[in-house]
N, C-alpha and C positions, 0 to 999 in steps of 0.2 A: 553732211554725210556721217552716219553712225560709225562707231569703231568697227563693228562687224563688216559693214560694207567696204570700209577702207582696207580692212585686212584681206577680204576676198579679192579686192581689186589688185592689191599688191601681189598676192599669190597667183592670180590669173596672169599678170604681167610676167612674173617669174616663170610660169608654166609655158606660155607661148614662146618667150625668149629661149628657154631651155630646150623646147622641142625643136626650134629652128637650129639651135647650136648643135644638138645631138645629130640631127639629120645631116647637116653640113659636115660634121666631123666624121660620121660613119662613111659618107661618100668619099671624103678626102682620104680617109684611112685606107679604103679599098683601092683608091687611085694610086696612092703613094706607097702602100704596104707599110705604113708607119705604125709601129706598136705604141709609141707614145701618144699619137693622136687617137688611136683606138682606145687606149686607157682613159683618155680624157672623155671620149664619147661614151664609154661605158658608165663613168661616173655621172655624167649628165642624164643619161637614160634612166639610171636607177633613181635619180632625184625626181624624175617626172612621175613615177609610180607613187611616190610618197605625196607629192603635191596634189595629185588627183584625189587621193583618199582624204587629205586634210581639207580640200575645198568642200567636199560633201559633209565633213564633220564640223566645220567652223561654226555653224549655228548652235551646236551643242555647247561650245565653249562659252557662249554668251547667255546661256540660260541661268536663271537665278538658283541659288541653293535652296534646299527644302529639307523637311524632316526625314524624308525617305532617302535623299541624297545630300548629306551634310557637306560633302566636298564637291558637289555638283558633278560635272563631267570633266573636270580639269585633269584628272589622272589619265584619261583616255589619250590626251595629247602626249603625255610623258611616255605612255606605252608605245605609241606609234613612233616616237623618237628613238626608243630602244630598238624597235623593229628595223627602223631606218639604219641605225648604227650597225646592227648585225648584218643587214643586207649589204651595206657598203664594205664591211669587212670581208664578206664572202666574195664580192666582186673583186676586191683588191687582191685577195689571196689567189683566186682563180686566174686572174690575168698575170699575176706575178710569176706563177708557174710557167705560163706560156712564154713570158719574156725571158726567163732564165733558160728554158729549153732552147729558145732561138739563139741566145748568146752562146750557149755551149755548142750549138751546131755551126758556129762560124759567123754569127752576127747577122745584121740586116742592112743592106745598102739602100739609102734613101737620098733624095735630093734635098739637101739642107736649105738651099735658098728658097725653094717652094714652101717648105714647112715654116720657115722663118716668116715669110710674108703672110701666110695664112694665119699663124698664131698672133702676129702683130695686129691684123685686122680684127680678130676675135677679142684681143685685149682692149683695143680702143672702143669697140662696141660694148664690151662688158663694163667699162667705166661709165658709159652713158646710162646703161640699165641700172647700175648700182646707184648712181646719183638720183635717178627718177624714183627708185624704190625708197631710198633713204629720205627723200623729200616727203613722200606720202606717209612714211613711218613716223613722222615727228610726233603725232598724237595717238599712236597705237602702241600698246604694250602686249607683245605676243612673242613667246619663245620660238614659235614656228617661223615668224617673219624675221626675227633676229638670226635664226639659223640660215634662212635664205640669204639675208644680207651678208652673213659671213661667207656663205658659199660663193656668192658673186665676187666678194672681195678676194677670195682665194683664186677664183677663176681668172680675175684680172692679173693677179700677181704671177701665177705660173704661166699664163699665156704670154705675157710680156717677157718673163724669164726664159721660156722655151724659145721665143723668137730670137732673143739675144744669143742663146746657146747654139741654136742651129745656124745662125748667121756666122758665129765664130767658127763653127765646124767646117764651113766652106773653105777655110784657110788651112785645114789640117794637113792636106796632101803635101804642102810645101814645108812641113815642120818635121822634126825628129820623132814626133809622136803620131805620125800618119797611120801607124798600124792599128790605132784604136778607132779609126773612122768607121769600119763596119759594125762596131759595137756601140757607137755613139747613141743611136736611137734607143737601144735597149737600156743604156745607162740613164738616159733622160727619163724613160718610163719608170725605172726603178727609183729615180729621184722624185718623181711625182708621188709614188707610194710613200716614200719616207717623209715627204712634205705634208701629205694629207693624213697619214695615220695618226699623229698626235692630236690633231683637231677632232678627228672622228672619235677617238677614244675619250677625249674630254667631253664631247657632246653625249656620248653613250653613258659615261659615268654620271654626268649631271642628271640625265633622265632617270637613271636607276635610283639615284638619291631621292628624287621627287616621288617616285612610285612608293618607295619605302618610308616616305615621310621624314627624311633626314632634314637637319637644319641647312639653310643655304650657306654660301661661302662666308668666311669670317668677316670680310669687308662689309657685306650686307648686314650681318648680325650687329657689328659695331655701329654702323650707321643708324640702325633701328634703335639701339640702346641709347645712343646720343640724342636722337630726336625725342624719345620718350622721357629721358631723364631731365631734359630742359624744361619740360612741362610738369612732370611729377614732383621733382624736388621742391620748387617754390610753393607747391600746394600741400606740403607735408606728407606726401606719399613716398615711402622709402622702398624702392624695388628690391625684392629678395631673390627672385628667380624669373628668367625669361624663357618661355616656351615658344620657340619660333619654328614654324613648319612651312615648307613650300610644296604646293601641289600644282605642277604645271606652271601656269602664269599667275597663280594666286598665292599670296602670303597670308598666313594665319599667325597672329601674335597674341600670346596670353602673358600678361605681366602680373605676377603675384607680388603684392606689396604689403607693407605694414604701415600703421599710423601711430602717432604718439598719443593721441586722445583716446578716451574710452569709447567714444561713439563716432559714427561717420554719417554725414548727411547724404541721403540718397540723391538729392538734387546736385550736391557738389560732385558726387561720383559720376553722375550723368554728364555734367558740364565738362569735367576733366577728360572723360572718355571721348566725348565729342571732339574736344580740342586735339587730343592725341591722334584720333583717326584722321582729322583734317590735315594735320601736319604730316602724317605718314603718306596720305594720298597724294601730296604734292611731290613726293619722291618716288613712290611706288603706286602705280595706277590701281592695281588690284590687290589691295591690302586691307585686312580687317583686324582690328585690335580690341581685345577685351581686358578690363582691369579686374583682378580678383583679389579681394582682401584676404590676408592670411595672418597667422600669429606664430610666435616662437614655439608654442605648444604643438601647433599643427606641423611645424617644420620638424620637430623632434619625432613625432609619430610617423611623418613621411620618410624619415631617414632610417627607420627601423626595418 
């Protein structure tokens, strides 16, 4: 099975599971009038819109680069991740206003035991879906799939967390803090927002960096440099500057280097370039590296 087919299969599994979850959560939210469950359902529903678009666009991400499109279609994926990020933010802010208004109006009485059991069932099912998707993702390199896996991991965490919280809330009536019982559902909903917001902002910022062709995170840059240096140094290539760019799921690496000799064999340059690309491909599936010879005179001109 090709990487494209595996990726579409993973996304299709995520879509079907997300659709079933969203429907179940909306029905349960109406039945229990739970704002926290409604918040969860809104997140899952907004994810579905994004997955549908990506399923149609996935073939573009596997098309080769060309002179007309030197970066291929990889930036389209980053742009959709930005759209997803802002869409999630708007959903979060809109529901947060409703939650706060409800809390100010006296809170919301719900059956904690029912919600606890419902969220526990969702959490257990989420674990199974996550394990299946992670198994299929072993040979696929895709920011979209990585984002979906992160989403299911978060779904598992807060479903089980909500289950424990609502189970504990059933004992509030016999404690000195029984007065917070009407506000517990609203507090959990706000907790979901606080829990989800940092990850959403992280995804949004990462996608914006890719669109504007920023370098990847420092750990990735250091790993690329280490891999390249292990091959370049023994061959007499002295790296001067690394130009590392990420566009969506693809990494572009340009290594400017100096040599001690007065001349450079084209055959040797080709051999070293091939070795560097093979080494990088073992760690980064979609990575292309080119070696560019430079000199101290060119460095001086470049710094002016």
